Structure formats: structure tokens, C-alpha cells
MIDO-703033 format. One line per 5 residues: number of its first residue (from 1); their letters; for each residue x negated, y negated, z of C-alpha. Coordinates in Angstrom, 2 decimals, always signed. Example, Ala and Ser with C-alpha at 12.3 -4.5 7.8 and 13.67 -1.06 7.14 Angstrom:
# residues 2
1) AS) -12.30 +4.50 +7.80 | -13.67 +1.06 +7.14 $
END
This chain:
# residues 167
1) MRKRR) -10.86 +32.19 -44.79 | -9.24 +33.96 -41.91 | -11.53 +32.24 -39.37 | -10.49 +28.83 -40.71 | -6.82 +29.74 -40.29 $
6) VCSCL) -7.35 +30.78 -36.63 | -9.42 +27.80 -35.78 | -6.83 +25.49 -37.50 | -3.97 +27.18 -35.57 | -5.90 +26.93 -32.27 $
11) LTIGA) -6.61 +23.20 -32.87 | -2.95 +22.69 -33.69 | -1.76 +24.32 -30.54 | -4.45 +22.52 -28.40 | -3.45 +19.18 -29.93 $
16) AAALA) +0.31 +19.83 -29.20 | -0.59 +20.82 -25.65 | -2.56 +17.66 -25.15 | +0.31 +15.48 -26.49 | +2.80 +17.33 -24.28 $
21) ACGAT) +0.68 +16.66 -21.26 | +0.72 +12.91 -21.95 | +4.48 +12.79 -22.02 | +6.34 +10.85 -19.33 | +7.55 +12.76 -16.22 $
26) VEQRG) +10.82 +11.57 -14.81 | +11.57 +12.31 -11.16 | +14.83 +11.83 -9.10 | +14.25 +10.97 -5.42 | +16.96 +10.69 -2.90 $
31) NLPSA) +20.59 +11.78 -2.88 | +23.11 +9.29 -4.14 | +26.61 +9.69 -2.79 | +29.32 +10.13 -5.32 | +32.04 +7.56 -6.01 $
36) DEIAQ) +34.58 +9.82 -4.34 | +32.52 +9.94 -1.14 | +32.06 +6.21 -1.10 | +35.90 +5.75 -1.62 | +36.50 +7.81 +1.54 $
41) LKPGK) +34.73 +5.16 +3.62 | +37.31 +2.68 +5.02 | +36.03 -0.44 +6.76 | +37.59 -0.78 +10.19 | +38.56 +2.99 +10.32 $
46) TTKDQ) +35.74 +5.36 +9.50 | +33.34 +6.23 +12.35 | +29.67 +7.20 +12.22 | +30.51 +10.93 +12.74 | +32.90 +10.70 +9.82 $
51) VLKIM) +30.25 +9.11 +7.60 | +27.82 +11.90 +8.51 | +30.42 +14.48 +7.47 | +31.33 +12.75 +4.24 | +27.85 +11.57 +3.00 $
56) GSPSS) +25.32 +13.46 +5.11 | +22.31 +11.93 +6.87 | +21.16 +8.57 +5.70 | +17.80 +8.11 +3.86 | +16.90 +5.47 +6.33 $
61) VSVFN) +18.20 +3.63 +9.37 | +17.67 -0.04 +10.29 | +14.42 -0.67 +12.09 | +15.82 -3.09 +14.61 | +19.12 -1.32 +15.44 $
66) DKDWY) +21.07 +1.66 +14.31 | +23.97 -0.42 +12.87 | +22.86 -0.17 +9.23 | +22.44 +3.09 +7.41 | +20.84 +3.21 +3.94 $
71) YISAR) +21.48 +5.86 +1.36 | +18.70 +5.43 -1.25 | +18.23 +7.00 -4.69 | +15.50 +6.12 -7.15 | +14.37 +7.52 -10.55 $
76) TSQLA) +10.78 +7.05 -11.46 | +8.79 +7.60 -14.69 | +5.09 +8.40 -14.78 | +2.96 +8.62 -17.80 | -0.21 +10.82 -17.37 $
81) FFQPK) -2.31 +9.59 -14.44 | -0.86 +5.99 -14.35 | +1.17 +4.67 -11.36 | +4.88 +5.73 -11.47 | +7.36 +3.05 -12.35 $
86) VVDQE) +10.83 +2.67 -10.81 | +13.30 +3.12 -13.81 | +16.56 +2.95 -11.75 | +17.33 +2.44 -8.04 | +20.63 +2.38 -6.10 $
91) VYVVD) +21.11 +1.71 -2.46 | +24.33 +2.01 -0.45 | +24.21 +0.08 +2.80 | +26.76 +1.19 +5.41 | +27.13 -1.45 +8.15 $
96) FNDDG) +28.66 -0.37 +11.54 | +30.04 -2.60 +14.25 | +29.23 -2.33 +17.91 | +31.77 +0.50 +18.34 | +30.25 +2.63 +15.58 $
101) VVRAV) +32.98 +1.94 +13.06 | +32.24 +0.98 +9.46 | +32.30 -2.85 +8.99 | +31.29 -2.91 +5.35 | +29.68 -0.88 +2.49 $
106) EHKTL) +27.37 -2.68 +0.09 | +25.99 -1.45 -3.19 | +22.53 -2.70 -4.27 | +20.72 -1.84 -7.55 | +17.23 -2.42 -8.88 $
111) RDGEV) +18.20 -5.95 -10.02 | +18.95 -6.92 -6.38 | +15.41 -6.02 -5.22 | +12.63 -8.47 -4.69 | +8.94 -7.92 -5.36 $
116) ITPVA) +6.87 -8.60 -2.30 | +3.13 -9.28 -2.63 | +1.28 -8.40 +0.51 | -1.19 -10.96 +1.91 | -4.80 -10.02 +1.14 $
121) RTTPA) -6.29 -11.61 +4.26 | -8.04 -9.47 +6.92 | -8.10 -9.95 +10.66 | -11.63 -10.47 +11.96 | -12.74 -7.97 +14.63 $
126) PGREL) -14.13 -9.23 +17.89 | -17.85 -9.26 +18.43 | -20.79 -10.33 +16.29 | -22.22 -8.68 +13.18 | -25.82 -7.67 +13.69 $
131) TFLEQ) -28.24 -7.60 +10.83 | -30.30 -4.39 +10.17 | -33.41 -5.94 +11.69 | -31.58 -7.01 +14.94 | -30.17 -3.56 +15.23 $
136) LIGNL) -33.60 -2.00 +14.84 | -35.31 -4.26 +17.26 | -32.40 -4.06 +19.75 | -32.82 -0.25 +20.02 | -36.51 -0.38 +20.89 $
141) GRFNR) -37.10 +0.74 +24.37 | -33.76 +2.52 +24.68 | -35.33 +5.96 +24.04 | -36.88 +8.34 +26.59 | -40.52 +9.20 +26.48 $
146) GGGGG) -40.49 +12.47 +28.23 | -37.41 +13.98 +26.71 | -35.88 +14.82 +30.22 | -32.79 +13.37 +31.75 | -32.49 +9.73 +32.66 $
151) GGGGS) -33.35 +6.68 +30.79 | -35.31 +3.48 +30.92 | -38.83 +4.01 +29.62 | -39.65 +7.43 +30.93 | -39.41 +6.78 +34.61 $
156) ERQPG) -38.22 +9.79 +36.71 | -34.93 +9.51 +38.43 | -34.62 +10.94 +41.97 | -31.51 +13.00 +42.61 | -28.97 +11.69 +45.01 $
161) PNPYS) -27.99 +13.41 +48.15 | -26.30 +16.72 +47.89 | -22.94 +16.83 +49.63 | -23.09 +20.56 +49.95 | -26.41 +20.86 +51.64 $
166) EE) -26.46 +21.48 +55.43 | -29.07 +19.00 +56.22 $
END
């Protein structure tokens, strides 16, 4: 009777642990600036140095120039071994003019995003693909017979002149 109770208890604990392992894991990535920090950014007045002091370093900077700074925050949820799904995402884009002064601040959410499907084409490599038989036949005659240095069917190579000899 006691063994049954212990087995039943262990099974219950094991089942609870298995169910807990399958629960969704929620992760927060990025540092989202607070509303107070965003309110301190005044277009036409705030400089890059001031933005750094107020909001810290951006998550990303524009690839083509350093006039757009991105502050990105995303929350993802992952169930067991499946791909994580983005639950919420916010992006603040700070746009600077040529003098390094804030021109505009934009707020983007997950609804503003667009799904981009990559093209599945491949770029062909130059050259010609050889079959196994062509590779095998093409390598005949490229091996040494004597195991010494040199190549080309086992013929001996004569050493060249020695620049250090006194002859």
C-alpha cells in the first residue's frame, strides 16, 4: 500500500514538472524609453549628445547614415521548442538633421511592421559541375609513382641552380 502511494506521488510530481516545462516563456528584449524621457526630446532643440544622456545608446543606427537612431523593445513568447513569436514590439525612431539636432521622433508598434518573405532563389557559382565519373577519370595520372617529390608520372625532376654555391 505504501509503495503505491509513493509511486502515485512521484507520478504526480513528474506530470506536474512536465506540464510546467511546456509552459510559455515570455522574454523582454531591448530597453524602451519612458514617456518622460521621450517628452524631453524637443525637435529643433535637442542635440545627439543630449539624446544620449536622456535615453542612452540606441539599439540600432541607420545603415546608410547616422541620422536615424532606433530604440527597439520587443516581448516574445516561446512554447517548449517551437519558434518564439513576437507578442509586442515598440520602436522609437529619432531622426536628426545635418547639424545633429533632433528633427522628429516617431513611435512605431507591431501593427506598423511588415512581413518580408525572402526570395528563395540561389546564385549559381561559376564553373561546371562534374559528375563522379568525370572527377574519377580526371584524377587519373595526377598521382606520383615513386612517392618522391615532383609530379607528372614519376619522372625525376632535376634541381635548379643553387644561388649559394661557389661554382
